[in-house]
N, C-alpha and C positions, 0 to 999 in steps of 0.2 A: 802274376801266372799263377793258376789252379793247378796243382799237381795231381797224380792220378789218383793218390791217397787221399787227398781231401774229396775228389769227386767221386770216389767209392763211398767215402763216409756220407757225403750230401746224398747220393742215390739211394741209401739204405736208410738213413733216416727219414727221407722223403717216404719213401714208400712204407715205412712204418705209421706215418702220422697218416698218410692217406688214406691206409689201412683202416685204421680206429677213427677218423673222420668220416668214412663211410658206414661204418658201424653207428656212430652217432648220428650221423644223417638218415639211415633208415629206420632207427629207433625215434627219432622225431617225426617223420614221414606216419609211421606206424601209431603213435599217440595221438596225431591229427587226423589219422583215419578213425580211430574208436571215439576219437571225440565227438567229430562229426555224426558217427551212427548211433552214438547216445543222445545227439542233439535232435537227431531226426528219427530217433525211436526205429532205428533199423537195425535189425539182426542179420550179420554174414552168416556164413554158410558154417564157419566153424563153431557156432553156436549150437548147431541141431541136436537134438536127442536121438540113438538110434531106436530104431522099432521095439527092440527088445526091451531097452530103458522105460519107454514109454508105456508099454504092455503092464507095466509093474506098476504104475501111477494111475491115478482119476483125476488129471488135471485139465480144467477147462481151458479154453483158447487165450484166455487173459492171463491164467496163472502161468502156463508154457511160456507165453511171449514173456511175462515179465524175470521168470528164470534167465530165457535166452539173454535178454537185457543185462542180467545181472552176471552172467559169464562176460559179456562185453567189458562192463566194468571191473571186473577181476583182472582182464587180459589188460585193460588199460592201466592199472595198479601194478601191475608187473613190469610192464613196458618202463613205466614212468621209474620204478627203483632200477632195472636195467640201466636205463637212461642216465641216472645219477652215478651211477658205479663205472660207466664208460668216460664220462666226463671228469672223475676225479683219474681214472689212467692216462686221460689225455694231459691234464695239468700236470701231471708228475711225467710225462714225455715232453711238454715242453720246457719245463724247467730245465729239464736235462740236456736240452739243446746249447745252453749256454757252454755245455763243456767243449763243443765243436765249433760254435759260431759266435759272433760277436752280437750283443745285443740288437743292434742297428740293422742287423739281415735277420734278424730272427721274423721280425712281423712282413717283411715280403715274401721271406719264405713261407710263413703260414697262409698268405693271401694266393699263393702260387698251388698249394695244395689243395685250398677252397674252390679255386676254377676247376683244377683237374676233379675232385669229388662230383661238382655239378655237372660236367660233362660225362663222368662214366656213369653218374644215376639217373640221367635225364631220362634215359627210357622207361626204367621202373617208376618213376614219377608219375608219369603222363599215365603208363599201365594202371597203376594204384588211382589216378584221378577218374580215368575211364572205368575203373571198377565201381568205384562209389557213385558215380552218374548212375550206370546200370542198376546198381541196389537200391538206389532213390526213384529211380523210374517204374523200377518193378515191384516196387513196396505195396504189398496187398493190406488192405484195409481189416484190420483184428475185428470182424463184426461175423454174427452169426443171423443169416437172412431169415427174416420172419415172414409170415404168412399175412398176404393182404385178401381182406373179404370184402368184395364189393357187395353191398345193399343195393346200389343207386342204378339208374339205368344209365350212367354216363360210361364210356367205354375207356379205359385208361391206356395210353400208348406206353409202349414197353420201356422206353427211358424214363417214363414218371413210376411205373412199377419198380424198376431198378432202383430209384432215389429211395422210394418209399421201405423197399425190403430191407434197407440197413437199419431200420427200426427210428423208434421217437428219440431214442437216446443220442442218437449221431448228429452232433450239432453239424446244422447247414450255415448258420450265421449269426447276428445278432449283436448287439451293442453290450461292450465292455462295462462293467460297475468300476468307473474311474478311480471313486474315492475309496474303495478296496483295494483296488491296485495300488494307489498310492501308501495306503498303511501298508503293505507289504515292503514297498519299495522303501519308506521310511527305516521299516523294523531292520531291513536287511542293512542299511546304511549305518544304523546305529551300532550294531552289532559288528560290522564289518572297520567302521572309526575306533571303535572302544579298542579293538584287535591291532589296527594300524599302529596307534597311540603306543600302544604295550609295546609294540616291537621295534619302536622308535623312529617312525616317519616321520617326517615333519611337516609343519600344517599345511603348506601352500600345497604339496603332493595328495593330502587327504582332501584338500577342497578342489583339486582339480578331478579326481576319483569322483567327489560328489557332483560335479557340473555334468561330468559324463553321463552319471547315472540317470540325473535329470534329465538330459536328451533323449536316452534311452527310453525313460520312462513314458515323454511325450510323442516318440516315434512310436512305442510298444500300442499305447490307445489310440492311435489311427490306424494302427493293421488290421486287415480284414483278409478272410480268406481268399485266396483264388479260385476256387471252386465254381463251376457255374453250375453245380446243382441248384442252389438257393434259386437263382433266376428264373431258371428253369421250371421249377417246382412253384415259384410265384406265378408267374406267366399263365402257368396251366389252372389255377386254383383263380386267379385274376378274370380268365375266361369262362369260369365254370362256379360261379358262385352256388349255382345251388347244389352243390356238394361240400362237404367239410370231410377231415380225416381226424377220426377219435380211436383212441387207444381202446383195447380190448382188455378188461378187468380180468386180473390173474394169470395173465399172458403178457407177452411183448408184440402180439400180433395187433394189425393196424384194419378197423372197420371203416371203408368208404359209405357214409350215410348222406341222403338227401338233408342239406340245413334244414328246413320246415320239421324235419323228422326228429333230429337230433334237438332241436330248439323246444319242441314239445316235451320230450322225452326229459329234457334239463328243468323246463318251467315245472314241470310235475313234481320234480323235487324237491323245488323251492317255494310249493305253496303250503307246505306243512306248518306247524305251529312252531317248527325249532327255528326259524329264520323272521325277521321282520323288514319290511320293506320301508326304505329309508325316503325321505321325500327330496332330498337334494347331497348334491356331491360335497361330502365333509373334508375333500382332501386338501384345500387350501387351510381351513383353520387348522386341521389336524395338525400338517407341516409346521405352521407357524408355533402354535403350541409345543409341539414336540421339541422344534429349535430352541426355543424358551426354555424347557425341561431340561437339554442335554449342557447348556450354556451354564448352568448352575452347578454341574458337575466337570465342566473343563480344566477348572485349575488342580483337579486331581488326577488326571490322566493325562498320559503320555501323548504327543503330537499323534503317532499312529494309530494309537486306541482311538482317540477323537475322532479321526477321519472315518475309522471302521464304522461308527456308530450313527455317522451323519446320515440324515434321511434321506432314502428314493423317494421321487415324488409319482408314487405310484399307490394304489391302494390294493388291498388283496384280491387275486382272480379266482373265479370258480368255472370247473371245468367238471365233464363227465368223463366215466369209463363207460362202455359198453358193457353190460352182464349177458353174454350170447348164452352164458349156461345157465340162465333162467329164462322161464316163459315170460314172454313179451319183450324180452331184451331189456329191461329199463336202464337208467343211468345210475351209477353210482358218483354222487357230488363230491370232488375235492376242492379243497378251499387252498389256494397257494400264496405262501406269503414273501414268494421269490419277486424282489424288486418292490416291495411294500416299503411302508414307511419305517416300520420297526424290525425290519429283515437284519441289518447289521448288529443292532441292540440286542436283540435275539442271539445271535451267535456269540456275542460278547458274553453274555450273562451265564449262557450254556459253560463257557470254559470256568468260568467262577463256580458256578453250582456242582461242575463234576469234581471239583476238590472236596465236597463235602459229602456227596453222593455218587459214587461212581457209574453208578449204573442208570444216574438219571437221563431220561429220554423225551424228546419233545419233538412235534411234527409242524 
């Protein structure tokens, strides 16, 4: 039979434990909320700067956004530190329970406290999740709209103008460089595995993480944007092959030109003695030669470094920027190495050369 004194002791300890567990529960949920905000690049309201603060600085939208994200990261670090302190206090409180209860009764007692905490905090948890959903839904793209200069006779629908106004740097889709991704995954795993073994983690646990990391890599390489902007823009351009979208030189604006006009402007730039027309596509031969070359240095490279320099099966591509500020609006030719055979190797060599000449640059 439980006497009144024992019952009072039970209630007092339960009230203290529940109060402490509620603090821990809220702190954990706050950490999860802040982590989700960082993962989704979302800035909650508490990260805003006052108009008075903003008047003293000259930050671009991108810098302002990064400052607000840093506030989220700082808040997360504070919450994690607070959580560790709360857990330590709870551990001491649980240890003191042995003065009032037999060991066999402590576990059921704690489970009862956990159930009560979940019931009490249920409404707050739902509100917190709804708040994050709203923030995610209302998230605004951090870009400055560019001007669209239509030099063609084709009328642009409002939705196409809206998509293009985000600028050429706004990614609508594309195919990821899987070998480059693989190199980064390998580099991350090697660093983590070294740390895990140093901390005494067993081999099976490390291999389990490696397996899960491989699964995440294959899931990520098959992940594409859910935005319909790419399909809308592609459908429109497919229906209107007579026009093309060209960047304006010395600005981020876009110009809509008749395809024939753009082609003539670009061809005019390549008719000079700076370029020599080749008779056949050298891609297959070049890829084979490049593969033979990098195999000779494979024994001296780590696996992630070797994956980062593996060739992409593409040639350098040329495009033109329209010089609207000059008479006749000629093209400024640009040769892009992105996705070309040696694009990975150039980045690898740049890291090495920077150690000898920090200001070395390449295009």
